[in-house]
C-alpha positions as CSV (number, residue, x, y, z in Angstrom):
1,M,-14.9,6.6,-12.3
2,S,-11.9,8.4,-10.8
3,K,-9.1,9.9,-12.8
4,Y,-5.5,9.8,-12.0
5,Y,-2.6,11.8,-13.4
6,T,1.0,10.9,-14.0
7,Y,3.7,13.5,-14.0
8,K,7.3,13.2,-14.9
9,I,9.3,15.2,-12.4
10,E,12.3,17.1,-13.8
11,N,13.7,18.5,-10.6
12,I,12.8,19.3,-7.0
13,N,11.4,22.7,-7.9
14,H,9.1,21.1,-10.5
15,L,7.9,18.7,-7.8
16,I,7.1,21.5,-5.3
17,E,5.4,23.5,-8.1
18,I,3.1,20.5,-8.9
19,G,2.4,19.8,-5.2
20,T,1.5,23.4,-4.6
21,K,-0.9,23.5,-7.6
22,L,-2.6,20.2,-6.7
23,H,-2.9,20.8,-3.0
24,P,-5.1,19.4,-1.2
25,F,-5.0,16.3,-3.4
26,W,-3.5,13.0,-2.2
27,F,-0.4,11.5,-3.7
28,R,1.0,8.1,-4.2
29,G,4.6,7.6,-5.1
30,H,5.8,4.6,-7.0
31,S,9.1,3.6,-8.7
32,K,7.4,2.5,-11.9
33,C,4.8,4.1,-14.1
34,F,1.7,1.9,-14.6
35,G,-1.9,2.3,-15.6
36,N,-3.9,0.8,-12.7
37,L,-3.5,1.0,-9.0
38,H,-3.7,-2.5,-7.5
39,P,-3.1,-3.3,-3.9
40,W,-0.3,-5.7,-3.3
41,I,-2.5,-8.6,-2.6
42,F,-3.9,-8.4,-6.2
43,R,-0.4,-8.1,-7.8
44,E,1.5,-11.0,-9.3
45,T,4.7,-11.5,-7.3
46,E,7.1,-14.3,-6.8
47,Q,7.2,-13.6,-3.1
48,F,3.5,-14.3,-2.5
49,K,2.4,-17.0,-4.9
50,G,-1.0,-17.4,-3.2
51,S,-2.0,-13.8,-3.7
52,L,-5.4,-13.1,-5.0
53,S,-4.0,-12.1,-8.4
54,S,-2.5,-15.5,-9.0
55,G,-5.8,-17.3,-8.6
56,G,-5.9,-17.3,-4.9
57,S,-9.2,-16.9,-3.1
58,A,-10.3,-14.4,-0.6
59,N,-9.5,-17.1,1.9
60,H,-5.8,-16.5,1.2
61,E,-6.2,-13.0,2.6
62,F,-7.6,-14.4,5.8
63,C,-4.8,-16.9,6.0
64,Y,-2.2,-14.1,5.7
65,I,-4.0,-12.2,8.5
66,E,-4.2,-15.3,10.8
67,E,-0.5,-16.2,10.1
68,Y,0.6,-12.6,10.8
69,Q,-1.5,-12.5,14.1
70,R,0.0,-15.8,15.2
71,K,3.6,-14.6,14.6
72,V,3.1,-11.1,16.1
73,L,1.6,-12.3,19.4
74,M,5.1,-13.4,20.5
75,F,6.7,-9.9,20.0
76,A,4.0,-7.2,20.4
77,D,3.0,-5.5,23.6
78,N,-0.2,-3.8,22.5
79,I,-2.3,-6.2,20.5
80,P,-5.4,-4.9,18.6
81,E,-8.7,-6.7,18.9
82,K,-8.9,-9.8,16.8
83,R,-11.1,-8.3,14.1
84,S,-9.7,-4.8,14.1
85,I,-8.5,-3.0,10.9
86,E,-5.4,-2.1,12.8
87,W,-4.1,-5.6,11.9
88,L,-4.2,-4.6,8.3
89,F,-2.4,-1.3,9.0
90,M,0.3,-3.2,10.8
91,M,0.6,-5.8,8.1
92,Q,0.9,-3.1,5.4
93,H,3.6,-1.3,7.4
94,Y,5.6,-4.5,7.8
95,G,5.4,-5.7,4.2
96,M,2.6,-8.2,4.1
97,P,0.2,-8.2,1.1
98,T,-3.1,-6.4,2.0
99,R,-5.9,-4.6,0.2
100,L,-4.5,-1.2,1.4
101,L,-2.6,1.3,-0.7
102,D,-0.3,4.0,0.8
103,W,-1.4,7.6,0.2
104,T,-0.1,10.9,1.4
105,E,-1.0,14.6,1.3
106,N,2.7,15.5,1.1
107,I,4.1,15.3,-2.4
108,L,7.6,15.1,-1.0
109,V,6.8,11.9,0.9
110,A,5.2,10.4,-2.3
111,A,8.4,11.3,-4.2
112,Y,10.5,9.5,-1.7
113,F,8.8,6.2,-2.6
């Protein structure tokens, strides 16, 4: 079982000090403090009522992927292969619910989010 740590940052110098001590760990920034890390597709949200957390099935995830692929085909020049994980990366980047979580090795980037 992995451990996670929560720090309350007092100022930028405190942030840099923590980042230096914890290097080469990975960081995740979030605007709220919470106990468990859940990917967006498992969170309760008004925007995505069919998410897996609100009783949706794994089939909902495939529906999100298929819908995204269908809509992007009109606008994108370089399309990944149909079953490529790059689709999930693109979906995560543009705000669709996925199983992915954003992590960074740079504590300043995590603090931004």
